[in-house]
C-alpha positions in Angstrom: 88.8 -59.1 4.6 89.5 -60.8 7.9 90.9 -58.2 10.2 91.6 -55.6 7.6 91.9 -52.1 9.1 90.9 -53.6 12.4 93.6 -56.3 12.5 94.0 -57.6 16.0 91.6 -55.2 17.7 89.7 -58.0 19.4 93.0 -59.0 21.0 93.7 -55.4 22.1 96.2 -54.5 19.4 96.5 -50.8 19.0 95.8 -49.4 15.5 98.0 -46.8 13.8 96.5 -46.6 10.4 93.2 -45.9 8.6 93.6 -47.5 5.2 91.1 -49.1 2.9 91.6 -52.8 2.5 93.1 -52.3 -0.9 95.6 -49.7 0.3 96.4 -52.0 3.2 97.2 -54.9 0.9 99.3 -52.8 -1.4 101.3 -51.3 1.6 101.6 -54.4 3.8 100.8 -57.4 1.7 98.2 -60.1 2.6 100.5 -62.1 4.8 100.6 -59.3 7.4 97.0 -59.8 8.4 96.8 -63.3 9.8 93.4 -65.0 10.5 94.6 -66.2 13.9 95.0 -62.5 15.0 91.3 -62.0 14.3 89.7 -65.0 15.9 88.9 -65.2 19.6 86.4 -66.8 21.9 83.6 -64.4 22.9 84.5 -64.9 26.5 88.1 -63.6 25.9 87.2 -60.4 23.9 88.9 -57.2 25.0 86.4 -55.2 27.1 84.9 -52.2 25.4 85.2 -53.4 21.8 81.9 -52.4 20.2 81.6 -53.5 16.5 79.5 -51.8 13.8 77.6 -55.1 13.3 77.2 -58.6 14.6 76.2 -61.7 12.7 75.0 -64.5 14.9 75.4 -68.2 14.2 71.8 -68.3 12.8 72.7 -65.7 10.2 70.9 -62.8 11.9 72.5 -59.4 11.2 72.3 -56.7 13.8 74.0 -53.3 13.5 74.3 -49.9 15.1 72.5 -48.0 12.3 70.0 -45.5 13.7 70.5 -46.7 17.3 71.8 -44.5 20.2 75.3 -45.5 21.4 74.0 -46.8 24.7 71.3 -48.9 23.1 73.7 -50.5 20.7 76.3 -51.1 23.4 73.6 -52.8 25.5 72.5 -54.9 22.5 76.1 -55.9 21.8 76.5 -57.0 25.4 73.3 -59.0 25.3 74.3 -60.7 22.0 77.8 -61.5 23.3 76.4 -62.9 26.5 73.9 -65.0 24.6 76.7 -66.4 22.4 79.5 -66.5 25.1 80.6 -70.0 24.1 81.1 -69.1 20.4 84.0 -67.6 18.5 84.3 -64.1 17.2 85.8 -63.4 13.8 86.7 -59.8 13.1 85.8 -58.8 9.5 86.5 -55.5 7.8 84.0 -55.2 4.9 83.1 -52.4 2.6 80.6 -51.8 -0.2 
């Protein structure tokens, strides 16, 4: 789900809930989460946003699993710098 529980985080929107995507849809409806609130140029990301994972344009998946916080933060910074002219799409996905 685009945005999902993290709707607007990449724009600096404060979050006040911790619902699963299904609970969120039932409570707020799908029209509350708008794709445009979850798209942003990499160069305009709110400082300090550290995602669980990043998928680069070539389809490469990188995530924080098993990495110390600082190592992951450094990797995120490097990936974002490398792709600074791209767009970010915030996705909330669950298995």
